[in-house]
TIMARLUM-973688 format. One line per 3 residues: their letters; for each residue x, y, z of C-alpha. Coordinates in nm, 4 decimals, padded with zeros to 6 digits, always signed. Layout:
<keros>
A = X,Y,Z ~ ...
</keros>
This chain:
<keros>
MDR = +00.0000,+00.0000,+00.0000 ~ +00.1483,+00.3334,-00.1005 ~ +00.1228,+00.6599,+00.0895
FDS = -00.1814,+00.7825,-00.1059 ~ -00.3737,+00.4614,-00.0331 ~ -00.2777,+00.4853,+00.3330
MRL = -00.4084,+00.8416,+00.3560 ~ -00.7292,+00.7440,+00.1789 ~ -00.7778,+00.4592,+00.4243
FTR = -00.7050,+00.6849,+00.7226 ~ -00.9603,+00.9389,+00.6004 ~ -01.2239,+00.6694,+00.5543
VVE = -01.1598,+00.5248,+00.9008 ~ -01.2136,+00.8698,+01.0519 ~ -01.5320,+00.9231,+00.8494
RRS = -01.6795,+00.5809,+00.9230 ~ -01.5330,+00.5484,+01.2762 ~ -01.4578,+00.1850,+01.1994
FTA = -01.1636,-00.0006,+01.0487 ~ -01.3951,-00.2791,+00.9312 ~ -01.6352,-00.0420,+00.7541
AAA = -01.3489,+00.1522,+00.5976 ~ -01.1918,-00.1664,+00.4649 ~ -01.5253,-00.2782,+00.3192
DLC = -01.5771,+00.0611,+00.1515 ~ -01.2346,+00.0437,-00.0103 ~ -01.2595,-00.3280,-00.0999
LPR = -00.9623,-00.4150,+00.1198 ~ -00.9163,-00.7124,+00.3497 ~ -00.9857,-00.6142,+00.7092
SSA = -00.6313,-00.7152,+00.8038 ~ -00.4937,-00.4501,+00.5668 ~ -00.6842,-00.1773,+00.7471
T = -00.5622,-00.2484,+01.0979
</keros>
């Protein structure tokens, strides 16, 4: 995961207040989001 993807994930986690929901939104495995 590059820096841009990491920032996009971080932003989505903040918006959704959930690592699981953010991972689902971005079509990532949950383990990649934690």
